[in-house]
Chimera marker file (.cmm) of the C-alpha trace (Angstrom):
<marker_set name="trace">
<marker id="1" x="-1.597" y="-0.625" z="-83.916" r="1" g="1" b="0" radius="0.5"/>
<marker id="2" x="1.350" y="1.543" z="-83.978" r="1" g="1" b="0" radius="0.5"/>
<marker id="3" x="2.223" y="3.192" z="-87.429" r="1" g="1" b="0" radius="0.5"/>
<marker id="4" x="4.234" y="5.805" z="-88.843" r="1" g="1" b="0" radius="0.5"/>
<marker id="5" x="2.607" y="8.474" z="-90.845" r="1" g="1" b="0" radius="0.5"/>
<marker id="6" x="4.098" y="7.455" z="-94.183" r="1" g="1" b="0" radius="0.5"/>
<marker id="7" x="3.258" y="3.851" z="-93.716" r="1" g="1" b="0" radius="0.5"/>
<marker id="8" x="-0.709" y="4.826" z="-93.516" r="1" g="1" b="0" radius="0.5"/>
<marker id="9" x="-1.232" y="3.944" z="-97.370" r="1" g="1" b="0" radius="0.5"/>
<marker id="10" x="-0.158" y="0.236" z="-96.515" r="1" g="1" b="0" radius="0.5"/>
<marker id="11" x="-3.061" y="-0.075" z="-94.164" r="1" g="1" b="0" radius="0.5"/>
<marker id="12" x="-5.557" y="-0.124" z="-97.356" r="1" g="1" b="0" radius="0.5"/>
<marker id="13" x="-7.727" y="-3.275" z="-97.088" r="1" g="1" b="0" radius="0.5"/>
<marker id="14" x="-6.554" y="-4.199" z="-93.487" r="1" g="1" b="0" radius="0.5"/>
<marker id="15" x="-8.715" y="-4.279" z="-90.574" r="1" g="1" b="0" radius="0.5"/>
<marker id="16" x="-7.117" y="-2.147" z="-87.913" r="1" g="1" b="0" radius="0.5"/>
<marker id="17" x="-8.711" y="-2.795" z="-84.911" r="1" g="1" b="0" radius="0.5"/>
<marker id="18" x="-11.556" y="-3.921" z="-82.781" r="1" g="1" b="0" radius="0.5"/>
<marker id="19" x="-12.590" y="-2.092" z="-79.597" r="1" g="1" b="0" radius="0.5"/>
<marker id="20" x="-13.073" y="-3.166" z="-76.306" r="1" g="1" b="0" radius="0.5"/>
<marker id="21" x="-17.098" y="-3.716" z="-75.319" r="1" g="1" b="0" radius="0.5"/>
<marker id="22" x="-18.780" y="-0.771" z="-73.887" r="1" g="1" b="0" radius="0.5"/>
<marker id="23" x="-22.137" y="-1.533" z="-71.780" r="1" g="1" b="0" radius="0.5"/>
<marker id="24" x="-25.136" y="0.758" z="-72.975" r="1" g="1" b="0" radius="0.5"/>
<marker id="25" x="-27.099" y="1.115" z="-69.951" r="1" g="1" b="0" radius="0.5"/>
<marker id="26" x="-30.299" y="3.387" z="-69.028" r="1" g="1" b="0" radius="0.5"/>
<marker id="27" x="-27.980" y="5.978" z="-67.312" r="1" g="1" b="0" radius="0.5"/>
<marker id="28" x="-26.030" y="6.640" z="-70.503" r="1" g="1" b="0" radius="0.5"/>
<marker id="29" x="-29.131" y="6.602" z="-72.549" r="1" g="1" b="0" radius="0.5"/>
<marker id="30" x="-31.241" y="9.015" z="-70.062" r="1" g="1" b="0" radius="0.5"/>
<marker id="31" x="-27.757" y="11.461" z="-69.996" r="1" g="1" b="0" radius="0.5"/>
<marker id="32" x="-27.733" y="11.237" z="-74.026" r="1" g="1" b="0" radius="0.5"/>
<marker id="33" x="-31.339" y="12.315" z="-73.827" r="1" g="1" b="0" radius="0.5"/>
<marker id="34" x="-30.704" y="15.169" z="-71.544" r="1" g="1" b="0" radius="0.5"/>
<marker id="35" x="-27.685" y="16.237" z="-73.822" r="1" g="1" b="0" radius="0.5"/>
<marker id="36" x="-29.688" y="16.289" z="-76.796" r="1" g="1" b="0" radius="0.5"/>
<marker id="37" x="-33.235" y="16.753" z="-75.982" r="1" g="1" b="0" radius="0.5"/>
<marker id="38" x="-34.657" y="13.415" z="-77.491" r="1" g="1" b="0" radius="0.5"/>
<marker id="39" x="-36.766" y="12.057" z="-75.121" r="1" g="1" b="0" radius="0.5"/>
<marker id="40" x="-38.671" y="9.561" z="-77.298" r="1" g="1" b="0" radius="0.5"/>
<marker id="41" x="-40.399" y="7.193" z="-75.061" r="1" g="1" b="0" radius="0.5"/>
<marker id="42" x="-38.486" y="4.278" z="-76.833" r="1" g="1" b="0" radius="0.5"/>
<marker id="43" x="-35.311" y="5.647" z="-75.073" r="1" g="1" b="0" radius="0.5"/>
<marker id="44" x="-36.277" y="7.081" z="-71.650" r="1" g="1" b="0" radius="0.5"/>
<marker id="45" x="-39.550" y="5.331" z="-70.509" r="1" g="1" b="0" radius="0.5"/>
<marker id="46" x="-38.490" y="2.129" z="-69.090" r="1" g="1" b="0" radius="0.5"/>
<marker id="47" x="-41.869" y="0.808" z="-68.209" r="1" g="1" b="0" radius="0.5"/>
<marker id="48" x="-43.660" y="1.652" z="-71.302" r="1" g="1" b="0" radius="0.5"/>
<marker id="49" x="-40.811" y="0.105" z="-73.481" r="1" g="1" b="0" radius="0.5"/>
<marker id="50" x="-40.832" y="-2.955" z="-71.476" r="1" g="1" b="0" radius="0.5"/>
<marker id="51" x="-44.650" y="-3.404" z="-72.405" r="1" g="1" b="0" radius="0.5"/>
<marker id="52" x="-44.616" y="-2.350" z="-76.057" r="1" g="1" b="0" radius="0.5"/>
<marker id="53" x="-41.032" y="-3.227" z="-77.141" r="1" g="1" b="0" radius="0.5"/>
<marker id="54" x="-39.579" y="-5.409" z="-74.664" r="1" g="1" b="0" radius="0.5"/>
<marker id="55" x="-37.163" y="-2.780" z="-73.209" r="1" g="1" b="0" radius="0.5"/>
<marker id="56" x="-35.877" y="0.557" z="-74.186" r="1" g="1" b="0" radius="0.5"/>
<marker id="57" x="-33.246" y="0.914" z="-76.752" r="1" g="1" b="0" radius="0.5"/>
<marker id="58" x="-30.518" y="3.195" z="-77.233" r="1" g="1" b="0" radius="0.5"/>
<marker id="59" x="-30.515" y="6.319" z="-79.474" r="1" g="1" b="0" radius="0.5"/>
<marker id="60" x="-28.885" y="5.494" z="-82.799" r="1" g="1" b="0" radius="0.5"/>
<marker id="61" x="-26.923" y="8.749" z="-82.527" r="1" g="1" b="0" radius="0.5"/>
<marker id="62" x="-25.839" y="7.717" z="-78.992" r="1" g="1" b="0" radius="0.5"/>
<marker id="63" x="-24.623" y="4.570" z="-80.681" r="1" g="1" b="0" radius="0.5"/>
<marker id="64" x="-22.715" y="6.795" z="-83.173" r="1" g="1" b="0" radius="0.5"/>
<marker id="65" x="-21.425" y="9.339" z="-80.866" r="1" g="1" b="0" radius="0.5"/>
<marker id="66" x="-19.563" y="6.335" z="-79.380" r="1" g="1" b="0" radius="0.5"/>
<marker id="67" x="-17.348" y="5.692" z="-82.200" r="1" g="1" b="0" radius="0.5"/>
<marker id="68" x="-14.668" y="8.245" z="-81.589" r="1" g="1" b="0" radius="0.5"/>
<marker id="69" x="-13.803" y="7.446" z="-78.340" r="1" g="1" b="0" radius="0.5"/>
<marker id="70" x="-13.702" y="3.857" z="-79.250" r="1" g="1" b="0" radius="0.5"/>
<marker id="71" x="-11.452" y="4.068" z="-82.341" r="1" g="1" b="0" radius="0.5"/>
<marker id="72" x="-9.068" y="6.330" z="-80.767" r="1" g="1" b="0" radius="0.5"/>
<marker id="73" x="-6.437" y="3.748" z="-79.854" r="1" g="1" b="0" radius="0.5"/>
<marker id="74" x="-6.713" y="1.533" z="-82.919" r="1" g="1" b="0" radius="0.5"/>
<marker id="75" x="-4.127" y="3.608" z="-84.832" r="1" g="1" b="0" radius="0.5"/>
<marker id="76" x="-1.283" y="5.085" z="-82.873" r="1" g="1" b="0" radius="0.5"/>
<marker id="77" x="0.672" y="7.267" z="-84.874" r="1" g="1" b="0" radius="0.5"/>
<marker id="78" x="4.332" y="7.749" z="-84.231" r="1" g="1" b="0" radius="0.5"/>
<marker id="79" x="4.637" y="11.282" z="-85.959" r="1" g="1" b="0" radius="0.5"/>
<marker id="80" x="1.605" y="12.713" z="-86.560" r="1" g="1" b="0" radius="0.5"/>
<marker id="81" x="0.323" y="16.162" z="-84.862" r="1" g="1" b="0" radius="0.5"/>
<marker id="82" x="-3.282" y="15.836" z="-85.074" r="1" g="1" b="0" radius="0.5"/>
<marker id="83" x="-6.219" y="13.967" z="-86.895" r="1" g="1" b="0" radius="0.5"/>
<marker id="84" x="-9.780" y="15.423" z="-87.516" r="1" g="1" b="0" radius="0.5"/>
<marker id="85" x="-13.031" y="13.776" z="-88.202" r="1" g="1" b="0" radius="0.5"/>
<marker id="86" x="-14.069" y="14.830" z="-91.819" r="1" g="1" b="0" radius="0.5"/>
<marker id="87" x="-17.329" y="12.952" z="-91.997" r="1" g="1" b="0" radius="0.5"/>
<marker id="88" x="-19.293" y="10.084" z="-92.760" r="1" g="1" b="0" radius="0.5"/>
<marker id="89" x="-20.773" y="8.436" z="-95.713" r="1" g="1" b="0" radius="0.5"/>
<marker id="90" x="-23.270" y="5.732" z="-95.964" r="1" g="1" b="0" radius="0.5"/>
<marker id="91" x="-24.401" y="5.867" z="-92.523" r="1" g="1" b="0" radius="0.5"/>
<marker id="92" x="-27.030" y="3.472" z="-91.842" r="1" g="1" b="0" radius="0.5"/>
<marker id="93" x="-28.632" y="2.217" z="-88.460" r="1" g="1" b="0" radius="0.5"/>
<marker id="94" x="-29.070" y="-1.171" z="-89.019" r="1" g="1" b="0" radius="0.5"/>
<marker id="95" x="-30.172" y="-2.908" z="-85.781" r="1" g="1" b="0" radius="0.5"/>
<marker id="96" x="-31.506" y="-1.615" z="-82.617" r="1" g="1" b="0" radius="0.5"/>
<marker id="97" x="-29.267" y="-1.403" z="-79.466" r="1" g="1" b="0" radius="0.5"/>
<marker id="98" x="-31.320" y="-2.770" z="-76.578" r="1" g="1" b="0" radius="0.5"/>
<marker id="99" x="-30.455" y="-1.144" z="-73.054" r="1" g="1" b="0" radius="0.5"/>
<marker id="100" x="-28.407" y="-3.659" z="-71.314" r="1" g="1" b="0" radius="0.5"/>
<marker id="101" x="-26.254" y="-4.928" z="-74.150" r="1" g="1" b="0" radius="0.5"/>
<marker id="102" x="-22.415" y="-4.047" z="-75.160" r="1" g="1" b="0" radius="0.5"/>
<marker id="103" x="-21.303" y="-2.776" z="-78.559" r="1" g="1" b="0" radius="0.5"/>
<marker id="104" x="-17.843" y="-2.371" z="-79.905" r="1" g="1" b="0" radius="0.5"/>
<marker id="105" x="-16.418" y="-0.929" z="-82.885" r="1" g="1" b="0" radius="0.5"/>
<marker id="106" x="-14.352" y="-2.935" z="-85.833" r="1" g="1" b="0" radius="0.5"/>
<marker id="107" x="-12.469" y="-0.393" z="-88.328" r="1" g="1" b="0" radius="0.5"/>
<marker id="108" x="-11.008" y="-1.606" z="-91.738" r="1" g="1" b="0" radius="0.5"/>
<marker id="109" x="-9.213" y="1.130" z="-93.856" r="1" g="1" b="0" radius="0.5"/>
<marker id="110" x="-10.737" y="1.181" z="-97.189" r="1" g="1" b="0" radius="0.5"/>
<marker id="111" x="-8.680" y="4.163" z="-99.025" r="1" g="1" b="0" radius="0.5"/>
<marker id="112" x="-5.949" y="6.281" z="-98.191" r="1" g="1" b="0" radius="0.5"/>
<marker id="113" x="-5.088" y="9.612" z="-100.308" r="1" g="1" b="0" radius="0.5"/>
<marker id="114" x="-3.073" y="12.760" z="-100.086" r="1" g="1" b="0" radius="0.5"/>
<marker id="115" x="-5.482" y="15.822" z="-98.885" r="1" g="1" b="0" radius="0.5"/>
<marker id="116" x="-4.629" y="19.386" z="-97.639" r="1" g="1" b="0" radius="0.5"/>
<marker id="117" x="-1.076" y="18.754" z="-96.567" r="1" g="1" b="0" radius="0.5"/>
<marker id="118" x="-1.988" y="15.552" z="-94.895" r="1" g="1" b="0" radius="0.5"/>
<marker id="119" x="-3.652" y="12.175" z="-95.686" r="1" g="1" b="0" radius="0.5"/>
<marker id="120" x="-7.517" y="11.551" z="-95.673" r="1" g="1" b="0" radius="0.5"/>
<marker id="121" x="-8.249" y="7.656" z="-94.921" r="1" g="1" b="0" radius="0.5"/>
<marker id="122" x="-11.862" y="6.061" z="-95.728" r="1" g="1" b="0" radius="0.5"/>
<marker id="123" x="-12.697" y="3.543" z="-93.358" r="1" g="1" b="0" radius="0.5"/>
<marker id="124" x="-15.506" y="0.999" z="-93.031" r="1" g="1" b="0" radius="0.5"/>
<marker id="125" x="-16.927" y="1.369" z="-89.192" r="1" g="1" b="0" radius="0.5"/>
<marker id="126" x="-19.207" y="-1.347" z="-87.899" r="1" g="1" b="0" radius="0.5"/>
<marker id="127" x="-20.554" y="-0.939" z="-84.397" r="1" g="1" b="0" radius="0.5"/>
<marker id="128" x="-21.293" y="-4.611" z="-83.409" r="1" g="1" b="0" radius="0.5"/>
<marker id="129" x="-23.683" y="-5.925" z="-80.793" r="1" g="1" b="0" radius="0.5"/>
<marker id="130" x="-22.534" y="-8.454" z="-78.512" r="1" g="1" b="0" radius="0.5"/>
<marker id="131" x="-24.380" y="-12.011" z="-79.305" r="1" g="1" b="0" radius="0.5"/>
<marker id="132" x="-26.266" y="-10.427" z="-82.225" r="1" g="1" b="0" radius="0.5"/>
<marker id="133" x="-25.782" y="-11.270" z="-86.034" r="1" g="1" b="0" radius="0.5"/>
<marker id="134" x="-26.434" y="-7.679" z="-87.162" r="1" g="1" b="0" radius="0.5"/>
<marker id="135" x="-24.296" y="-4.777" z="-86.281" r="1" g="1" b="0" radius="0.5"/>
<marker id="136" x="-26.130" y="-1.498" z="-84.920" r="1" g="1" b="0" radius="0.5"/>
<marker id="137" x="-24.593" y="0.562" z="-87.672" r="1" g="1" b="0" radius="0.5"/>
<marker id="138" x="-22.399" y="0.592" z="-90.436" r="1" g="1" b="0" radius="0.5"/>
<marker id="139" x="-20.696" y="3.567" z="-92.238" r="1" g="1" b="0" radius="0.5"/>
<marker id="140" x="-17.623" y="4.881" z="-93.900" r="1" g="1" b="0" radius="0.5"/>
<marker id="141" x="-15.922" y="7.230" z="-92.044" r="1" g="1" b="0" radius="0.5"/>
<marker id="142" x="-13.476" y="10.132" z="-93.319" r="1" g="1" b="0" radius="0.5"/>
<marker id="143" x="-10.537" y="11.126" z="-91.193" r="1" g="1" b="0" radius="0.5"/>
<marker id="144" x="-7.533" y="13.341" z="-91.980" r="1" g="1" b="0" radius="0.5"/>
<marker id="145" x="-4.197" y="12.883" z="-90.519" r="1" g="1" b="0" radius="0.5"/>
<marker id="146" x="-1.403" y="15.472" z="-90.428" r="1" g="1" b="0" radius="0.5"/>
<marker id="147" x="1.974" y="14.865" z="-90.058" r="1" g="1" b="0" radius="0.5"/>
<marker id="148" x="4.195" y="16.315" z="-87.299" r="1" g="1" b="0" radius="0.5"/>
<marker id="149" x="5.964" y="19.880" z="-87.848" r="1" g="1" b="0" radius="0.5"/>
<marker id="150" x="9.284" y="18.058" z="-88.360" r="1" g="1" b="0" radius="0.5"/>
<marker id="151" x="8.027" y="16.090" z="-91.485" r="1" g="1" b="0" radius="0.5"/>
<marker id="152" x="5.779" y="18.742" z="-92.662" r="1" g="1" b="0" radius="0.5"/>
<marker id="153" x="8.951" y="20.902" z="-93.038" r="1" g="1" b="0" radius="0.5"/>
<link id1="1" id2="2" r="1" g="1" b="0" radius="0.2"/>
<link id1="2" id2="3" r="1" g="1" b="0" radius="0.2"/>
<link id1="3" id2="4" r="1" g="1" b="0" radius="0.2"/>
<link id1="4" id2="5" r="1" g="1" b="0" radius="0.2"/>
<link id1="5" id2="6" r="1" g="1" b="0" radius="0.2"/>
<link id1="6" id2="7" r="1" g="1" b="0" radius="0.2"/>
<link id1="7" id2="8" r="1" g="1" b="0" radius="0.2"/>
<link id1="8" id2="9" r="1" g="1" b="0" radius="0.2"/>
<link id1="9" id2="10" r="1" g="1" b="0" radius="0.2"/>
<link id1="10" id2="11" r="1" g="1" b="0" radius="0.2"/>
<link id1="11" id2="12" r="1" g="1" b="0" radius="0.2"/>
<link id1="12" id2="13" r="1" g="1" b="0" radius="0.2"/>
<link id1="13" id2="14" r="1" g="1" b="0" radius="0.2"/>
<link id1="14" id2="15" r="1" g="1" b="0" radius="0.2"/>
<link id1="15" id2="16" r="1" g="1" b="0" radius="0.2"/>
<link id1="16" id2="17" r="1" g="1" b="0" radius="0.2"/>
<link id1="17" id2="18" r="1" g="1" b="0" radius="0.2"/>
<link id1="18" id2="19" r="1" g="1" b="0" radius="0.2"/>
<link id1="19" id2="20" r="1" g="1" b="0" radius="0.2"/>
<link id1="20" id2="21" r="1" g="1" b="0" radius="0.2"/>
<link id1="21" id2="22" r="1" g="1" b="0" radius="0.2"/>
<link id1="22" id2="23" r="1" g="1" b="0" radius="0.2"/>
<link id1="23" id2="24" r="1" g="1" b="0" radius="0.2"/>
<link id1="24" id2="25" r="1" g="1" b="0" radius="0.2"/>
<link id1="25" id2="26" r="1" g="1" b="0" radius="0.2"/>
<link id1="26" id2="27" r="1" g="1" b="0" radius="0.2"/>
<link id1="27" id2="28" r="1" g="1" b="0" radius="0.2"/>
<link id1="28" id2="29" r="1" g="1" b="0" radius="0.2"/>
<link id1="29" id2="30" r="1" g="1" b="0" radius="0.2"/>
<link id1="30" id2="31" r="1" g="1" b="0" radius="0.2"/>
<link id1="31" id2="32" r="1" g="1" b="0" radius="0.2"/>
<link id1="32" id2="33" r="1" g="1" b="0" radius="0.2"/>
<link id1="33" id2="34" r="1" g="1" b="0" radius="0.2"/>
<link id1="34" id2="35" r="1" g="1" b="0" radius="0.2"/>
<link id1="35" id2="36" r="1" g="1" b="0" radius="0.2"/>
<link id1="36" id2="37" r="1" g="1" b="0" radius="0.2"/>
<link id1="37" id2="38" r="1" g="1" b="0" radius="0.2"/>
<link id1="38" id2="39" r="1" g="1" b="0" radius="0.2"/>
<link id1="39" id2="40" r="1" g="1" b="0" radius="0.2"/>
<link id1="40" id2="41" r="1" g="1" b="0" radius="0.2"/>
<link id1="41" id2="42" r="1" g="1" b="0" radius="0.2"/>
<link id1="42" id2="43" r="1" g="1" b="0" radius="0.2"/>
<link id1="43" id2="44" r="1" g="1" b="0" radius="0.2"/>
<link id1="44" id2="45" r="1" g="1" b="0" radius="0.2"/>
<link id1="45" id2="46" r="1" g="1" b="0" radius="0.2"/>
<link id1="46" id2="47" r="1" g="1" b="0" radius="0.2"/>
<link id1="47" id2="48" r="1" g="1" b="0" radius="0.2"/>
<link id1="48" id2="49" r="1" g="1" b="0" radius="0.2"/>
<link id1="49" id2="50" r="1" g="1" b="0" radius="0.2"/>
<link id1="50" id2="51" r="1" g="1" b="0" radius="0.2"/>
<link id1="51" id2="52" r="1" g="1" b="0" radius="0.2"/>
<link id1="52" id2="53" r="1" g="1" b="0" radius="0.2"/>
<link id1="53" id2="54" r="1" g="1" b="0" radius="0.2"/>
<link id1="54" id2="55" r="1" g="1" b="0" radius="0.2"/>
<link id1="55" id2="56" r="1" g="1" b="0" radius="0.2"/>
<link id1="56" id2="57" r="1" g="1" b="0" radius="0.2"/>
<link id1="57" id2="58" r="1" g="1" b="0" radius="0.2"/>
<link id1="58" id2="59" r="1" g="1" b="0" radius="0.2"/>
<link id1="59" id2="60" r="1" g="1" b="0" radius="0.2"/>
<link id1="60" id2="61" r="1" g="1" b="0" radius="0.2"/>
<link id1="61" id2="62" r="1" g="1" b="0" radius="0.2"/>
<link id1="62" id2="63" r="1" g="1" b="0" radius="0.2"/>
<link id1="63" id2="64" r="1" g="1" b="0" radius="0.2"/>
<link id1="64" id2="65" r="1" g="1" b="0" radius="0.2"/>
<link id1="65" id2="66" r="1" g="1" b="0" radius="0.2"/>
<link id1="66" id2="67" r="1" g="1" b="0" radius="0.2"/>
<link id1="67" id2="68" r="1" g="1" b="0" radius="0.2"/>
<link id1="68" id2="69" r="1" g="1" b="0" radius="0.2"/>
<link id1="69" id2="70" r="1" g="1" b="0" radius="0.2"/>
<link id1="70" id2="71" r="1" g="1" b="0" radius="0.2"/>
<link id1="71" id2="72" r="1" g="1" b="0" radius="0.2"/>
<link id1="72" id2="73" r="1" g="1" b="0" radius="0.2"/>
<link id1="73" id2="74" r="1" g="1" b="0" radius="0.2"/>
<link id1="74" id2="75" r="1" g="1" b="0" radius="0.2"/>
<link id1="75" id2="76" r="1" g="1" b="0" radius="0.2"/>
<link id1="76" id2="77" r="1" g="1" b="0" radius="0.2"/>
<link id1="77" id2="78" r="1" g="1" b="0" radius="0.2"/>
<link id1="78" id2="79" r="1" g="1" b="0" radius="0.2"/>
<link id1="79" id2="80" r="1" g="1" b="0" radius="0.2"/>
<link id1="80" id2="81" r="1" g="1" b="0" radius="0.2"/>
<link id1="81" id2="82" r="1" g="1" b="0" radius="0.2"/>
<link id1="82" id2="83" r="1" g="1" b="0" radius="0.2"/>
<link id1="83" id2="84" r="1" g="1" b="0" radius="0.2"/>
<link id1="84" id2="85" r="1" g="1" b="0" radius="0.2"/>
<link id1="85" id2="86" r="1" g="1" b="0" radius="0.2"/>
<link id1="86" id2="87" r="1" g="1" b="0" radius="0.2"/>
<link id1="87" id2="88" r="1" g="1" b="0" radius="0.2"/>
<link id1="88" id2="89" r="1" g="1" b="0" radius="0.2"/>
<link id1="89" id2="90" r="1" g="1" b="0" radius="0.2"/>
<link id1="90" id2="91" r="1" g="1" b="0" radius="0.2"/>
<link id1="91" id2="92" r="1" g="1" b="0" radius="0.2"/>
<link id1="92" id2="93" r="1" g="1" b="0" radius="0.2"/>
<link id1="93" id2="94" r="1" g="1" b="0" radius="0.2"/>
<link id1="94" id2="95" r="1" g="1" b="0" radius="0.2"/>
<link id1="95" id2="96" r="1" g="1" b="0" radius="0.2"/>
<link id1="96" id2="97" r="1" g="1" b="0" radius="0.2"/>
<link id1="97" id2="98" r="1" g="1" b="0" radius="0.2"/>
<link id1="98" id2="99" r="1" g="1" b="0" radius="0.2"/>
<link id1="99" id2="100" r="1" g="1" b="0" radius="0.2"/>
<link id1="100" id2="101" r="1" g="1" b="0" radius="0.2"/>
<link id1="101" id2="102" r="1" g="1" b="0" radius="0.2"/>
<link id1="102" id2="103" r="1" g="1" b="0" radius="0.2"/>
<link id1="103" id2="104" r="1" g="1" b="0" radius="0.2"/>
<link id1="104" id2="105" r="1" g="1" b="0" radius="0.2"/>
<link id1="105" id2="106" r="1" g="1" b="0" radius="0.2"/>
<link id1="106" id2="107" r="1" g="1" b="0" radius="0.2"/>
<link id1="107" id2="108" r="1" g="1" b="0" radius="0.2"/>
<link id1="108" id2="109" r="1" g="1" b="0" radius="0.2"/>
<link id1="109" id2="110" r="1" g="1" b="0" radius="0.2"/>
<link id1="110" id2="111" r="1" g="1" b="0" radius="0.2"/>
<link id1="111" id2="112" r="1" g="1" b="0" radius="0.2"/>
<link id1="112" id2="113" r="1" g="1" b="0" radius="0.2"/>
<link id1="113" id2="114" r="1" g="1" b="0" radius="0.2"/>
<link id1="114" id2="115" r="1" g="1" b="0" radius="0.2"/>
<link id1="115" id2="116" r="1" g="1" b="0" radius="0.2"/>
<link id1="116" id2="117" r="1" g="1" b="0" radius="0.2"/>
<link id1="117" id2="118" r="1" g="1" b="0" radius="0.2"/>
<link id1="118" id2="119" r="1" g="1" b="0" radius="0.2"/>
<link id1="119" id2="120" r="1" g="1" b="0" radius="0.2"/>
<link id1="120" id2="121" r="1" g="1" b="0" radius="0.2"/>
<link id1="121" id2="122" r="1" g="1" b="0" radius="0.2"/>
<link id1="122" id2="123" r="1" g="1" b="0" radius="0.2"/>
<link id1="123" id2="124" r="1" g="1" b="0" radius="0.2"/>
<link id1="124" id2="125" r="1" g="1" b="0" radius="0.2"/>
<link id1="125" id2="126" r="1" g="1" b="0" radius="0.2"/>
<link id1="126" id2="127" r="1" g="1" b="0" radius="0.2"/>
<link id1="127" id2="128" r="1" g="1" b="0" radius="0.2"/>
<link id1="128" id2="129" r="1" g="1" b="0" radius="0.2"/>
<link id1="129" id2="130" r="1" g="1" b="0" radius="0.2"/>
<link id1="130" id2="131" r="1" g="1" b="0" radius="0.2"/>
<link id1="131" id2="132" r="1" g="1" b="0" radius="0.2"/>
<link id1="132" id2="133" r="1" g="1" b="0" radius="0.2"/>
<link id1="133" id2="134" r="1" g="1" b="0" radius="0.2"/>
<link id1="134" id2="135" r="1" g="1" b="0" radius="0.2"/>
<link id1="135" id2="136" r="1" g="1" b="0" radius="0.2"/>
<link id1="136" id2="137" r="1" g="1" b="0" radius="0.2"/>
<link id1="137" id2="138" r="1" g="1" b="0" radius="0.2"/>
<link id1="138" id2="139" r="1" g="1" b="0" radius="0.2"/>
<link id1="139" id2="140" r="1" g="1" b="0" radius="0.2"/>
<link id1="140" id2="141" r="1" g="1" b="0" radius="0.2"/>
<link id1="141" id2="142" r="1" g="1" b="0" radius="0.2"/>
<link id1="142" id2="143" r="1" g="1" b="0" radius="0.2"/>
<link id1="143" id2="144" r="1" g="1" b="0" radius="0.2"/>
<link id1="144" id2="145" r="1" g="1" b="0" radius="0.2"/>
<link id1="145" id2="146" r="1" g="1" b="0" radius="0.2"/>
<link id1="146" id2="147" r="1" g="1" b="0" radius="0.2"/>
<link id1="147" id2="148" r="1" g="1" b="0" radius="0.2"/>
<link id1="148" id2="149" r="1" g="1" b="0" radius="0.2"/>
<link id1="149" id2="150" r="1" g="1" b="0" radius="0.2"/>
<link id1="150" id2="151" r="1" g="1" b="0" radius="0.2"/>
<link id1="151" id2="152" r="1" g="1" b="0" radius="0.2"/>
<link id1="152" id2="153" r="1" g="1" b="0" radius="0.2"/>
</marker_set>
């Protein structure tokens, strides 16, 4: 969705996008384990996880880490210099993502308010699991959006 900076408040209450699906495969999970040092067996021991849980599951924080990349193209600003991830509120991991499943992000703008020379928006983020009723995670994410230099002047 293309939007001008000044029109950001008009998005309150609107769903602004649904991302493409992303496959969660074992290689991605293993690389995340390497990057974070989280080698818990439910993520990386394929044989044990098959026996005891039906398969390996993605790290919750791996699922969370996909959000910025998946929402990047949902709002395309015409006159913004940059955006900053300001944090998350009420983050909950509500269902495990089994390796081999696909996930996608759905974003709805809840509030927009002036902040620090720009605007801060609060968006509900849901990471959906393909063919599952329950999302993998739900959170309120805060983003700061700053106008281009021409608008700020």
